Backbone as CSV, one residue per row, in Angstrom:
resi,resn,N_x,N_y,N_z,CA_x,CA_y,CA_z,C_x,C_y,C_z
1,MET,53.706,-49.047,1.085,53.536,-48.228,2.297,52.669,-48.985,3.305
2,ASN,53.133,-49.076,4.544,52.394,-49.792,5.585,51.324,-48.891,6.183
3,GLN,50.119,-48.982,5.656,49.007,-48.169,6.156,48.043,-49.057,6.924
4,LYS,47.622,-48.599,8.089,46.712,-49.387,8.906,45.366,-49.525,8.218
5,PRO,44.737,-50.692,8.282,43.419,-50.857,7.676,42.401,-49.972,8.379
6,GLN,41.500,-49.370,7.595,40.487,-48.474,8.150,39.417,-49.270,8.874
7,LEU,39.133,-48.880,10.119,38.059,-49.526,10.874,36.720,-48.947,10.435
8,THR,35.739,-49.787,10.192,34.399,-49.296,9.873,33.807,-48.646,11.118
9,TYR,32.764,-47.826,10.920,32.149,-47.146,12.066,31.526,-48.122,13.067
10,PRO,30.838,-49.187,12.618,30.359,-50.172,13.602,31.495,-50.803,14.399
11,MET,32.644,-51.046,13.728,33.794,-51.609,14.430,34.371,-50.616,15.436
12,GLN,34.381,-49.326,15.062,34.865,-48.296,15.984,33.977,-48.234,17.224
13,PHE,32.654,-48.287,17.003,31.718,-48.268,18.124,31.925,-49.482,19.022
14,ALA,32.059,-50.653,18.400,32.254,-51.885,19.172,33.555,-51.829,19.966
15,LEU,34.600,-51.256,19.340,35.880,-51.145,20.038,35.774,-50.206,21.226
16,LEU,35.091,-49.067,21.045,34.917,-48.123,22.152,34.160,-48.763,23.321
17,ILE,33.040,-49.417,22.994,32.241,-50.056,24.041,33.021,-51.180,24.721
18,GLY,33.717,-51.967,23.911,34.507,-53.061,24.472,35.603,-52.564,25.398
19,LEU,36.314,-51.511,24.962,37.372,-50.933,25.795,36.802,-50.356,27.089
20,MET,35.650,-49.712,26.979,35.021,-49.182,28.192,34.669,-50.302,29.160
21,GLY,34.135,-51.394,28.623,33.802,-52.527,29.481,35.024,-53.076,30.190
22,VAL,36.126,-53.209,29.450,37.372,-53.714,30.045,37.870,-52.777,31.133
23,PHE,37.861,-51.477,30.832,38.385,-50.513,31.803,37.437,-50.295,32.982
24,ILE,36.151,-50.549,32.804,35.229,-50.500,33.947,35.596,-51.587,34.951
25,VAL,35.905,-52.791,34.444,36.314,-53.897,35.312,37.644,-53.569,35.996
26,ILE,38.612,-53.095,35.184,39.922,-52.748,35.746,39.785,-51.631,36.774
27,SER,38.981,-50.617,36.431,38.779,-49.481,37.337,38.147,-49.929,38.648
28,GLY,37.128,-50.787,38.551,36.463,-51.261,39.761,37.415,-51.997,40.687
29,LEU,38.241,-52.859,40.100,39.207,-53.618,40.909,40.265,-52.695,41.507
30,LEU,40.776,-51.761,40.680,41.837,-50.870,41.143,41.329,-49.908,42.205
31,VAL,40.145,-49.343,41.989,39.562,-48.413,42.967,39.301,-49.123,44.294
32,THR,38.793,-50.343,44.226,38.542,-51.104,45.456,39.839,-51.391,46.197
33,PHE,40.862,-51.812,45.445,42.157,-52.120,46.070,42.777,-50.867,46.687
34,LEU,42.856,-49.785,45.897,43.470,-48.558,46.404,42.658,-47.956,47.547
35,GLY,41.327,-48.015,47.434,40.479,-47.509,48.507,40.702,-48.271,49.802
36,SER,40.838,-49.584,49.687,41.095,-50.420,50.867,42.418,-50.047,51.523
37,GLN,43.441,-49.831,50.675,44.760,-49.502,51.206,44.790,-48.101,51.818
38,MET,44.147,-47.141,51.171,44.214,-45.750,51.624,43.338,-45.487,52.835
39,MET,42.222,-46.226,52.943,41.314,-46.006,54.083,41.509,-47.048,55.175
40,HIS,42.350,-48.059,54.895,42.634,-49.126,55.855,41.368,-49.862,56.298
41,VAL,40.585,-50.251,55.288,39.355,-51.006,55.548,39.333,-52.230,54.630
42,PRO,38.544,-53.255,54.966,38.420,-54.414,54.072,37.800,-54.034,52.732
43,PHE,38.056,-54.847,51.714,37.512,-54.578,50.379,35.997,-54.394,50.421
44,SER,35.323,-55.205,51.217,33.856,-55.184,51.248,33.288,-53.889,51.814
45,GLN,34.115,-53.093,52.526,33.622,-51.869,53.148,33.978,-50.594,52.377
46,VAL,34.720,-50.747,51.288,35.165,-49.571,50.530,33.973,-48.743,50.039
47,GLY,32.950,-49.405,49.492,31.796,-48.713,48.936,31.043,-47.872,49.941
48,THR,30.962,-48.323,51.181,30.233,-47.582,52.216,31.109,-46.534,52.908
49,GLN,32.381,-46.827,53.060,33.278,-45.916,53.775,33.697,-44.708,52.953
50,ILE,33.723,-44.882,51.625,34.305,-43.854,50.773,33.493,-42.551,50.762
51,ASN,32.221,-42.617,51.136,31.395,-41.402,51.154,31.410,-40.675,52.491
52,LYS,32.201,-41.163,53.434,32.299,-40.479,54.722,33.158,-39.223,54.589
53,PRO,32.819,-38.160,55.311,33.534,-36.882,55.185,35.045,-36.992,55.360
54,GLU,35.499,-37.881,56.253,36.938,-37.979,56.507,37.714,-38.569,55.333
55,TYR,37.004,-39.187,54.403,37.667,-39.787,53.239,37.349,-39.030,51.944
56,VAL,36.999,-37.758,52.065,36.568,-36.994,50.892,37.664,-36.905,49.833
57,ASN,38.924,-36.718,50.254,40.008,-36.608,49.280,40.305,-37.944,48.608
58,VAL,40.126,-39.028,49.349,40.278,-40.354,48.752,39.210,-40.561,47.685
59,SER,37.986,-40.161,48.007,36.877,-40.284,47.058,37.151,-39.478,45.796
60,ARG,37.624,-38.261,45.956,37.926,-37.409,44.800,39.011,-38.020,43.934
61,LEU,40.071,-38.495,44.571,41.188,-39.085,43.836,40.758,-40.314,43.055
62,LEU,40.008,-41.203,43.694,39.603,-42.449,43.049,38.571,-42.204,41.952
63,ASN,37.709,-41.218,42.121,36.758,-40.880,41.059,37.472,-40.316,39.834
64,THR,38.507,-39.528,40.065,39.290,-38.996,38.949,40.012,-40.119,38.219
65,LEU,40.591,-41.037,38.973,41.266,-42.192,38.375,40.295,-43.006,37.531
66,ALA,39.097,-43.234,38.045,38.085,-44.000,37.310,37.690,-43.291,36.022
67,SER,37.561,-41.952,36.064,37.204,-41.186,34.866,38.274,-41.322,33.786
68,VAL,39.523,-41.242,34.198,40.632,-41.366,33.236,40.622,-42.747,32.588
69,LEU,40.428,-43.781,33.395,40.461,-45.146,32.875,39.261,-45.450,31.985
70,VAL,38.070,-45.097,32.433,36.841,-45.512,31.742,36.492,-44.601,30.574
71,PHE,36.797,-43.312,30.665,36.409,-42.369,29.618,37.564,-41.973,28.689
72,LEU,38.687,-41.584,29.281,39.774,-41.032,28.475,40.537,-42.096,27.682
73,LEU,40.960,-43.158,28.332,41.803,-44.155,27.670,41.126,-44.847,26.483
74,PRO,39.838,-45.267,26.582,39.218,-45.899,25.404,39.237,-45.001,24.168
75,ALA,38.950,-43.705,24.350,38.943,-42.783,23.212,40.339,-42.611,22.631
76,LEU,41.355,-42.544,23.490,42.733,-42.397,23.022,43.177,-43.640,22.251
77,ILE,42.823,-44.806,22.760,43.209,-46.057,22.089,42.533,-46.169,20.732
78,LEU,41.228,-45.827,20.665,40.530,-45.867,19.382,41.177,-44.909,18.388
79,ALA,41.422,-43.661,18.829,42.017,-42.660,17.938,43.386,-43.113,17.447
80,ARG,44.144,-43.738,18.323,45.486,-44.217,17.929,45.402,-45.305,16.873
81,ASN,44.310,-46.060,16.861,44.154,-47.161,15.911,43.506,-46.736,14.592
82,LEU,43.228,-45.438,14.436,42.646,-44.962,13.189,43.693,-44.443,12.210
83,GLY,44.951,-44.589,12.581,46.029,-44.279,11.641,46.470,-42.836,11.615
84,LYS,45.889,-41.974,12.466,46.289,-40.570,12.535,46.917,-40.297,13.896
85,SER,47.331,-39.040,14.075,47.707,-38.610,15.416,46.457,-38.681,16.291
86,ALA,46.587,-39.337,17.440,45.421,-39.524,18.314,44.804,-38.184,18.701
87,PHE,45.647,-37.199,19.017,45.120,-35.911,19.470,44.459,-35.142,18.332
88,THR,44.997,-35.275,17.128,44.357,-34.639,15.971,43.003,-35.273,15.698
89,GLN,42.936,-36.601,15.772,41.698,-37.327,15.538,40.615,-36.910,16.532
90,LEU,41.001,-36.654,17.761,40.037,-36.321,18.810,39.649,-34.841,18.827
91,GLY,40.278,-34.045,17.978,39.871,-32.643,17.872,40.726,-31.653,18.629
92,PHE,41.899,-32.070,19.077,42.790,-31.132,19.758,43.544,-30.322,18.705
93,ASN,43.225,-29.062,18.577,43.962,-28.189,17.671,43.938,-26.769,18.201
94,SER,44.739,-25.922,17.567,44.923,-24.554,18.065,44.027,-23.542,17.362
95,ALA,43.104,-24.016,16.539,42.247,-23.102,15.770,41.137,-22.536,16.645
96,ILE,41.456,-21.481,17.360,40.483,-20.800,18.225,40.515,-19.315,17.917
97,GLY,39.352,-18.722,17.697,39.267,-17.293,17.428,38.628,-16.560,18.593
98,PHE,39.119,-15.366,18.862,38.584,-14.588,19.982,37.089,-14.330,19.809
99,ARG,36.649,-14.107,18.559,35.248,-13.788,18.323,34.341,-14.999,18.528
100,GLN,34.919,-16.193,18.603,34.129,-17.376,18.964,33.731,-17.357,20.434
101,MET,34.563,-16.754,21.255,34.407,-16.879,22.695,33.166,-16.150,23.211
102,ILE,32.816,-15.013,22.591,31.653,-14.257,23.067,30.357,-15.057,22.894
103,PRO,30.045,-15.563,21.675,28.833,-16.391,21.564,28.933,-17.686,22.366
104,LEU,30.165,-18.204,22.544,30.332,-19.431,23.330,29.892,-19.221,24.775
105,LEU,30.296,-18.094,25.362,29.910,-17.792,26.742,28.413,-17.522,26.846
106,LEU,27.850,-16.873,25.832,26.407,-16.632,25.821,25.642,-17.954,25.697
107,ILE,26.177,-18.874,24.911,25.583,-20.212,24.791,25.593,-20.916,26.140
108,MET,26.688,-20.763,26.886,26.775,-21.403,28.192,25.694,-20.876,29.132
109,VAL,25.511,-19.557,29.166,24.509,-18.956,30.052,23.103,-19.431,29.679
110,ALA,22.794,-19.384,28.375,21.478,-19.837,27.926,21.309,-21.335,28.158
111,GLY,22.386,-22.090,28.002,22.327,-23.530,28.228,22.030,-23.874,29.678
112,ILE,22.608,-23.125,30.595,22.333,-23.342,32.023,20.863,-23.045,32.328
113,MET,20.343,-21.978,31.743,18.927,-21.639,31.931,18.026,-22.749,31.390
114,LEU,18.357,-23.252,30.199,17.557,-24.320,29.591,17.638,-25.604,30.410
115,SER,18.829,-25.953,30.882,19.002,-27.173,31.676,18.206,-27.116,32.972
116,GLY,18.224,-25.951,33.622,17.458,-25.794,34.854,15.972,-25.954,34.632
117,ALA,15.474,-25.405,33.510,14.045,-25.538,33.189,13.689,-26.976,32.837
118,LEU,14.589,-27.660,32.148,14.341,-29.060,31.795,14.368,-29.958,33.031
119,GLY,15.133,-29.541,34.050,15.111,-30.275,35.314,13.721,-30.228,35.939
120,GLU,13.094,-29.054,35.841,11.714,-28.902,36.329,10.767,-29.795,35.533
121,LEU,10.936,-29.822,34.198,10.093,-30.659,33.345,10.321,-32.139,33.622
122,ASN,11.584,-32.511,33.820,11.935,-33.909,34.065,11.203,-34.467,35.287
123,GLU,11.094,-33.643,36.325,10.447,-34.088,37.562,8.941,-34.270,37.396
124,LYS,8.365,-33.641,36.372,6.917,-33.737,36.160,6.525,-34.930,35.280
125,ILE,7.494,-35.612,34.689,7.197,-36.774,33.849,6.844,-37.954,34.748
126,PRO,5.634,-38.507,34.607,5.215,-39.597,35.509,5.942,-40.905,35.202
127,LEU,6.151,-41.681,36.257,6.771,-43.002,36.134,5.955,-44.008,36.944
128,PRO,5.903,-45.270,36.508,5.299,-46.305,37.352,6.003,-46.366,38.697
129,ALA,5.286,-46.739,39.729,5.811,-46.702,41.100,7.114,-47.467,41.249
130,ALA,7.188,-48.656,40.641,8.391,-49.488,40.780,9.592,-48.809,40.138
131,LEU,9.396,-48.257,38.936,10.486,-47.573,38.245,10.880,-46.295,38.976
132,TYR,9.873,-45.592,39.509,10.162,-44.369,40.254,11.026,-44.672,41.479
133,ALA,10.717,-45.768,42.167,11.483,-46.148,43.359,12.939,-46.442,43.001
134,LYS,13.146,-47.133,41.877,14.513,-47.444,41.441,15.247,-46.170,41.039
135,ALA,14.555,-45.293,40.312,15.164,-44.034,39.883,15.521,-43.168,41.083
136,LYS,14.619,-43.158,42.080,14.869,-42.360,43.290,16.056,-42.915,44.072
137,ALA,16.180,-44.245,44.121,17.298,-44.865,44.829,18.623,-44.507,44.160
138,LEU,18.659,-44.553,42.823,19.865,-44.174,42.084,20.201,-42.705,42.299
139,GLU,19.154,-41.868,42.307,19.362,-40.434,42.505,19.901,-40.142,43.900
140,ASP,19.367,-40.834,44.900,19.839,-40.651,46.273,21.292,-41.087,46.418
141,GLU,21.645,-42.172,45.717,23.031,-42.654,45.751,23.966,-41.632,45.099
142,TYR,23.494,-41.061,43.984,24.292,-40.036,43.291,24.471,-38.806,44.183
143,LYS,23.393,-38.365,44.834,23.473,-37.190,45.701,24.412,-37.426,46.872
144,THR,24.365,-38.642,47.436,25.246,-38.971,48.554,26.700,-38.856,48.140
145,SER,27.001,-39.401,46.959,28.365,-39.330,46.438,28.767,-37.889,46.157
146,MET,27.867,-37.119,45.539,28.154,-35.725,45.222,28.366,-34.892,46.478
147,MET,27.507,-35.088,47.470,27.614,-34.301,48.698,28.898,-34.639,49.452
148,ALA,29.333,-35.907,49.348,30.588,-36.301,49.985,31.766,-35.594,49.318
149,MET,31.781,-35.609,47.971,32.896,-34.984,47.252,32.813,-33.466,47.271
150,ALA,31.599,-32.925,47.512,31.416,-31.471,47.540,31.575,-30.900,48.949
151,ASN,32.091,-31.709,49.860,32.318,-31.257,51.228,33.557,-30.359,51.248
152,MET,33.346,-29.039,51.230,34.446,-28.074,51.105,34.435,-27.116,52.285
153,LYS,35.460,-27.209,53.115,35.527,-26.365,54.306,36.521,-25.221,54.152
154,THR,37.480,-25.393,53.258,38.510,-24.371,53.070,38.640,-24.031,51.587
155,VAL,39.411,-22.968,51.309,39.668,-22.594,49.923,40.431,-23.696,49.202
156,ALA,41.343,-24.354,49.933,42.105,-25.461,49.351,41.169,-26.594,48.940
157,ASP,40.177,-26.894,49.779,39.175,-27.911,49.431,38.417,-27.520,48.174
158,TYR,38.077,-26.234,48.087,37.342,-25.731,46.930,38.160,-25.880,45.646
159,LEU,39.431,-25.499,45.704,40.301,-25.589,44.529,40.500,-27.047,44.098
160,LEU,40.632,-27.938,45.083,40.774,-29.359,44.764,39.493,-29.889,44.137
161,ALA,38.343,-29.443,44.655,37.058,-29.870,44.094,36.889,-29.362,42.664
162,ILE,37.368,-28.143,42.390,37.328,-27.605,41.027,38.117,-28.506,40.087
163,LEU,39.276,-28.953,40.548,40.122,-29.827,39.729,39.465,-31.184,39.507
164,VAL,38.924,-31.773,40.567,38.408,-33.138,40.511,36.992,-33.200,39.939
165,LEU,36.132,-32.257,40.328,34.724,-32.312,39.924,34.415,-31.483,38.684
166,ALA,35.326,-30.592,38.304,35.070,-29.752,37.133,36.047,-30.042,35.997
167,ALA,37.351,-29.947,36.266,38.343,-30.085,35.190,38.461,-31.517,34.684
168,ALA,38.639,-32.474,35.590,38.848,-33.869,35.166,37.652,-34.435,34.397
169,PRO,36.405,-34.293,34.891,35.270,-34.794,34.111,35.110,-34.087,32.766
170,ALA,35.380,-32.776,32.727,35.261,-32.033,31.469,36.199,-32.605,30.419
171,LEU,37.445,-32.836,30.796,38.426,-33.386,29.861,38.053,-34.807,29.436
172,CYS,37.836,-35.682,30.406,37.614,-37.095,30.101,36.308,-37.334,29.351
173,GLU,35.234,-36.686,29.781,33.935,-36.912,29.145,33.872,-36.329,27.736
174,GLU,34.461,-35.160,27.540,34.424,-34.564,26.199,35.247,-35.364,25.203
175,VAL,36.398,-35.842,25.635,37.228,-36.657,24.739,36.482,-37.921,24.328
176,LEU,35.812,-38.574,25.271,35.096,-39.812,24.937,33.847,-39.545,24.107
177,PHE,32.983,-38.662,24.593,31.667,-38.517,23.961,31.709,-37.670,22.687
178,ARG,32.364,-36.521,22.714,32.409,-35.713,21.508,33.551,-36.150,20.587
179,GLY,34.750,-36.331,21.136,35.872,-36.743,20.304,35.745,-38.174,19.809
180,GLY,35.108,-39.041,20.623,34.967,-40.441,20.256,33.608,-40.779,19.688
181,PHE,32.607,-40.940,20.540,31.289,-41.421,20.117,30.645,-40.539,19.046
182,GLN,30.692,-39.224,19.221,29.978,-38.364,18.279,30.528,-38.508,16.862
183,GLN,31.839,-38.536,16.725,32.420,-38.681,15.389,32.065,-40.038,14.779
184,VAL,32.009,-41.065,15.615,31.629,-42.391,15.136,30.182,-42.384,14.651
185,PHE,29.271,-41.820,15.451,27.847,-41.858,15.114,27.506,-40.958,13.919
186,ILE,28.164,-39.811,13.814,27.915,-38.954,12.658,28.392,-39.651,11.379
187,GLY,29.574,-40.272,11.450,30.065,-41.007,10.297,29.209,-42.217,9.968
188,TRP,28.713,-42.883,10.990,27.906,-44.097,10.821,26.534,-43.774,10.223
189,THR,25.872,-42.739,10.780,24.510,-42.390,10.342,24.491,-41.423,9.166
190,LYS,25.647,-40.810,8.871,25.733,-39.779,7.818,24.800,-38.604,8.111
191,SER,24.574,-38.346,9.399,23.659,-37.263,9.798,24.225,-36.551,11.022
192,LYS,24.359,-35.227,10.909,24.822,-34.428,12.048,23.899,-34.600,13.245
193,TRP,22.604,-34.410,13.025,21.657,-34.429,14.135,21.528,-35.816,14.755
194,ALA,21.487,-36.852,13.922,21.384,-38.208,14.471,22.606,-38.527,15.329
195,GLY,23.789,-38.190,14.827,25.013,-38.472,15.581,25.077,-37.725,16.893
196,ILE,24.696,-36.445,16.862,24.750,-35.633,18.074,23.710,-36.096,19.089
197,ILE,22.505,-36.386,18.640,21.436,-36.786,19.569,21.721,-38.154,20.178
198,ILE,22.164,-39.125,19.363,22.494,-40.449,19.908,23.600,-40.326,20.941
199,THR,24.631,-39.539,20.618,25.733,-39.333,21.568,25.236,-38.672,22.850
200,SER,24.344,-37.704,22.717,23.827,-36.977,23.880,22.976,-37.874,24.772
201,VAL,22.221,-38.776,24.151,21.441,-39.748,24.930,22.387,-40.642,25.731
202,LEU,23.451,-41.125,25.072,24.447,-41.946,25.774,25.117,-41.155,26.893
203,PHE,25.483,-39.920,26.591,26.146,-39.042,27.559,25.290,-38.883,28.810
204,SER,23.998,-38.640,28.630,23.107,-38.473,29.766,22.876,-39.797,30.492
205,ALA,22.699,-40.875,29.723,22.430,-42.188,30.322,23.599,-42.668,31.180
206,PHE,24.834,-42.346,30.772,26.010,-42.804,31.513,26.113,-42.160,32.889
207,HIS,25.335,-41.110,33.149,25.345,-40.487,34.471,24.357,-41.162,35.433
208,PHE,23.556,-42.085,34.908,22.640,-42.893,35.732,21.769,-42.026,36.647
209,SER,21.181,-40.985,36.064,20.305,-40.094,36.836,19.055,-39.804,36.012
210,TYR,17.934,-40.442,36.376,16.688,-40.210,35.644,16.242,-38.755,35.776
211,PHE,16.335,-38.202,36.990,15.834,-36.856,37.238,16.739,-35.780,36.619
212,GLY,17.933,-36.163,36.197,18.809,-35.223,35.506,18.984,-35.566,34.039
213,PHE,18.139,-36.485,33.529,18.337,-36.974,32.162,18.143,-35.870,31.122
214,LEU,17.025,-35.153,31.186,16.761,-34.117,30.181,17.765,-32.961,30.247
215,PRO,18.132,-32.455,31.445,19.149,-31.398,31.487,20.479,-31.828,30.873
216,ARG,20.911,-33.052,31.155,22.185,-33.523,30.595,22.054,-33.809,29.098
217,LEU,20.871,-34.243,28.675,20.641,-34.438,27.243,20.796,-33.111,26.509
218,ALA,20.206,-32.053,27.051,20.318,-30.717,26.443,21.773,-30.251,26.433
219,LEU,22.470,-30.463,27.553,23.881,-30.082,27.619,24.686,-30.844,26.580
220,GLY,24.381,-32.136,26.406,25.084,-32.945,25.419,24.872,-32.432,24.005
221,ILE,23.635,-32.044,23.686,23.343,-31.519,22.342,24.076,-30.200,22.115
222,ILE,24.081,-29.343,23.118,24.792,-28.064,23.009,26.284,-28.303,22.780
223,LEU,26.881,-29.181,23.571,28.303,-29.484,23.417,28.583,-30.164,22.077
224,GLY,27.632,-30.999,21.642,27.797,-31.669,20.360,27.829,-30.686,19.207
225,LEU,26.952,-29.696,19.230,26.929,-28.679,18.176,28.187,-27.820,18.201
226,ILE,28.656,-27.508,19.396,29.890,-26.717,19.511,31.052,-27.453,18.864
227,PHE,31.173,-28.759,19.129,32.267,-29.533,18.541,32.097,-29.676,17.030
228,PHE,30.866,-29.885,16.590,30.617,-30.065,15.157,30.990,-28.809,14.369
229,TYR,30.640,-27.640,14.886,30.902,-26.396,14.170,32.358,-25.941,14.300
230,SER,32.954,-26.139,15.466,34.305,-25.615,15.709,35.409,-26.594,15.338
231,LYS,35.100,-27.897,15.351,36.098,-28.953,15.123,37.225,-28.878,16.151
232,ASN,36.918,-28.309,17.321,37.955,-28.099,18.335,37.465,-28.551,19.698
233,ILE,38.039,-29.628,20.200,37.597,-30.206,21.474,37.932,-29.301,22.656
234,TRP,38.913,-28.392,22.476,39.274,-27.490,23.578,38.103,-26.612,23.984
235,LEU,37.316,-26.164,23.008,36.164,-25.322,23.330,35.135,-26.108,24.140
236,ASN,34.955,-27.381,23.800,34.044,-28.235,24.570,34.517,-28.412,25.999
237,ILE,35.804,-28.693,26.134,36.370,-28.897,27.475,36.223,-27.626,28.299
238,PHE,36.488,-26.484,27.670,36.376,-25.192,28.361,34.948,-24.941,28.833
239,LEU,33.983,-25.139,27.936,32.588,-24.887,28.293,32.091,-25.879,29.341
240,HIS,32.441,-27.145,29.177,32.041,-28.185,30.136,32.655,-27.881,31.507
241,PHE,33.914,-27.445,31.497,34.584,-27.083,32.749,33.871,-25.925,33.434
242,LEU,33.538,-24.883,32.667,32.849,-23.731,33.258,31.512,-24.140,33.861
243,ASN,30.781,-24.999,33.163,29.489,-25.469,33.658,29.667,-26.196,34.989
244,ASN,30.637,-27.120,35.040,30.893,-27.866,36.271,31.412,-26.961,37.382
245,ALA,32.301,-26.042,37.011,32.906,-25.153,38.010,31.860,-24.248,38.652
246,MET,30.861,-23.829,37.880,29.790,-23.001,38.438,28.982,-23.785,39.471
247,VAL,28.753,-25.070,39.191,28.026,-25.911,40.151,28.839,-26.075,41.432
248,VAL,30.150,-26.375,41.277,31.023,-26.540,42.448,31.075,-25.253,43.259
249,THR,31.173,-24.125,42.564,31.217,-22.824,43.253,29.909,-22.558,43.996
250,GLN,28.802,-22.895,43.353,27.493,-22.726,43.991,27.397,-23.567,45.266
251,LEU,27.889,-24.804,45.195,27.856,-25.683,46.371,28.784,-25.161,47.467
252,TYR,29.941,-24.629,47.081,30.894,-24.088,48.058,30.305,-22.882,48.776
253,VAL,29.711,-21.978,48.007,29.098,-20.783,48.605,27.946,-21.177,49.523
254,ALA,27.142,-22.156,49.076,26.012,-22.619,49.894,26.496,-23.201,51.214
255,SER,27.571,-23.996,51.158,28.081,-24.612,52.389,28.678,-23.567,53.319
256,ARG,29.342,-22.560,52.754,29.930,-21.496,53.576,28.856,-20.638,54.234
257,MET,27.696,-20.537,53.584,26.598,-19.740,54.121,25.669,-20.570,55.002
258,GLY,26.010,-21.841,55.182,25.203,-22.704,56.041,23.942,-23.232,55.396
259,LYS,23.846,-23.140,54.070,22.672,-23.651,53.360,22.823,-25.140,53.075
260,SER,21.709,-25.782,52.818,21.709,-27.214,52.515,22.268,-27.457,51.117
261,ILE,23.298,-28.318,51.033,23.866,-28.673,49.731,22.850,-29.459,48.915
262,GLU,22.079,-30.325,49.586,21.089,-31.135,48.875,20.034,-30.250,48.215
263,LYS,19.575,-29.219,48.940,18.579,-28.314,48.357,19.168,-27.523,47.196
264,THR,20.459,-27.171,47.306,21.129,-26.448,46.238,21.209,-27.300,44.978
265,ILE,21.505,-28.596,45.142,21.570,-29.516,44.007,20.207,-29.628,43.331
266,ASP,19.136,-29.589,44.137,17.782,-29.811,43.626,17.135,-28.574,43.010
267,GLU,17.787,-27.417,43.087,17.172,-26.192,42.587,16.977,-26.253,41.065
268,ASN,15.783,-25.858,40.619,15.468,-25.811,39.192,15.051,-24.398,38.799
269,ILE,14.764,-24.210,37.514,14.372,-22.918,36.956,12.996,-23.079,36.320
270,PRO,12.117,-22.081,36.426,10.782,-22.187,35.808,10.870,-22.515,34.318
271,MET,9.891,-23.282,33.838,9.936,-23.753,32.456,9.829,-22.612,31.438
272,TRP,9.131,-21.522,31.778,9.017,-20.418,30.836,10.375,-19.786,30.549
273,VAL,11.285,-19.857,31.522,12.644,-19.350,31.309,13.361,-20.218,30.272
274,GLY,13.070,-21.525,30.295,13.670,-22.435,29.329,13.266,-22.119,27.900
275,VAL,12.021,-21.665,27.700,11.550,-21.298,26.359,12.352,-20.100,25.831
276,ILE,12.580,-19.123,26.694,13.389,-17.957,26.316,14.822,-18.387,26.018
277,ALA,15.352,-19.272,26.865,16.722,-19.742,26.688,16.889,-20.473,25.361
278,LEU,15.893,-21.264,24.972,15.959,-21.996,23.711,16.009,-21.032,22.521
279,ALA,15.197,-19.984,22.583,15.201,-18.974,21.510,16.563,-18.278,21.439
280,LEU,17.130,-17.959,22.609,18.441,-17.315,22.639,19.524,-18.237,22.081
281,LEU,19.421,-19.527,22.386,20.412,-20.481,21.886,20.428,-20.529,20.363
282,LEU,19.260,-20.457,19.748,19.187,-20.466,18.286,19.941,-19.269,17.700
283,VAL,19.790,-18.111,18.335,20.485,-16.901,17.869,21.989,-17.024,18.097
284,PHE,22.372,-17.430,19.313,23.798,-17.491,19.649,24.525,-18.534,18.802
285,PHE,23.855,-19.644,18.511,24.503,-20.680,17.706,24.709,-20.229,16.262
286,ARG,23.816,-19.417,15.727,24.010,-18.895,14.372,25.278,-18.041,14.318
287,ILE,25.472,-17.242,15.364,26.678,-16.404,15.427,27.914,-17.281,15.604
288,PHE,27.825,-18.252,16.516,28.965,-19.133,16.790,29.348,-19.936,15.543
289,LYS,28.348,-20.433,14.821,28.618,-21.199,13.603,29.364,-20.343,12.578
290,LYS,28.913,-19.122,12.393,29.549,-18.218,11.424,30.998,-17.939,11.805
291,GLU,31.234,-17.630,13.082,32.593,-17.333,13.531,33.488,-18.564,13.458
292,SER,32.939,-19.732,13.774,33.723,-20.966,13.740,34.105,-21.346,12.317
293,GLU,33.189,-21.154,11.387,33.498,-21.436,9.976,34.643,-20.553,9.489
294,ALA,34.663,-19.306,9.939,35.744,-18.397,9.552,37.077,-18.858,10.132
295,VAL,37.058,-19.325,11.371,38.285,-19.805,12.016,38.806,-21.058,11.319
296,VAL,37.912,-22.011,11.035,38.307,-23.255,10.366,38.860,-22.950,8.975
297,LEU,38.211,-22.038,8.247,38.675,-21.669,6.909,40.055,-21.034,6.967
298,GLU,40.273,-20.167,7.937,41.574,-19.517,8.096,42.659,-20.544,8.414
299,LYS,42.311,-21.532,9.246,43.256,-22.590,9.590,43.623,-23.400,8.345
300,GLU,42.628,-23.704,7.518,42.885,-24.457,6.297,43.761,-23.658,5.336
301,LYS,43.537,-22.357,5.237,44.364,-21.507,4.368,45.816,-21.507,4.842
302,ASP,46.001,-21.396,6.155,47.361,-21.406,6.713,48.053,-22.732,6.428
303,ARG,47.300,-23.829,6.558,47.868,-25.148,6.316,48.244,-25.309,4.841
304,TYR,47.374,-24.832,3.958,47.628,-24.937,2.520,48.835,-24.075,2.137
305,SER,48.907,-22.866,2.727,50.026,-21.953,2.450,51.338,-22.562,2.900
306,SER,51.336,-23.195,4.069,52.548,-23.834,4.601,52.980,-24.972,3.702
307,HIS,52.013,-25.752,3.197,52.309,-26.868,2.290,52.914,-26.357,0.987
308,GLU,52.350,-25.261,0.452,52.875,-24.688,-0.790,54.302,-24.211,-0.610
309,ASN,54.600,-23.593,0.531,55.941,-23.099,0.804,56.937,-24.245,0.913
310,MET,56.491,-25.358,1.505,57.367,-26.533,1.632,57.669,-27.126,0.274
311,VAL,56.648,-27.187,-0.607,56.830,-27.757,-1.944,57.770,-26.892,-2.782
312,SER,57.572,-25.575,-2.711,58.401,-24.682,-3.516,59.806,-24.582,-2.962
């Protein structure tokens, strides 16, 4: 029987990183070329022109393309090389129970509260002046890009932003980080917590935002636990999408009301609220874990029953 050789976990990690590096180069070249053609500017001006309001749809399109190339494709290629169905390997399955959804939504609400409080804490962590200046420059660049893509004047703009800023990142990032990196790190370290935390650190670091590092780290851990307990990447994509969609909706409402988008992005939550949110998360996750175990067990019973029927 021609069975593909099993890749070790270090090899899987190296392959993921290597593929990402290759696709980052390809993405950079392709985005620059397409941006030049679509905006009718020289290659050297693509980076500065793309954040102008008149090119907002070009920016959205090219950012989505980059996400697919850099995040989605490496995970799909790795999964395909592990000898299973790529989608099964990445956690795409139909095992979803209605009773999972209630604690899942409660986890999302508590997670948003915790992330907002951690944003407040993140800003209070001191940095040397030189590092602070670099972090601030990166943050300003990120805000400029976000404000350009969040420029929504009509309902059509809002719906397109939901697709580009909420749905596409949710799909691509969850497939790479939870479906790809997390499974590699848990298998490599033989530890649920080590795998989830390492993946969450990478997840936050890849956003290149010091002032948003702790909120994204918390979000990564929450999403990591959801995937670990449910074994279903769809729930991660759904929750990640809702989180992003709420931000896009908040920015849309702020712009329609004439409020500053930059101030809306910078809004945080008092740290005492984060303490309450953390306690609530512990309760909600216990419920979610119990319901998810029941769903996974039921799925296994159905699979075993189907196999028995085929044999008989």
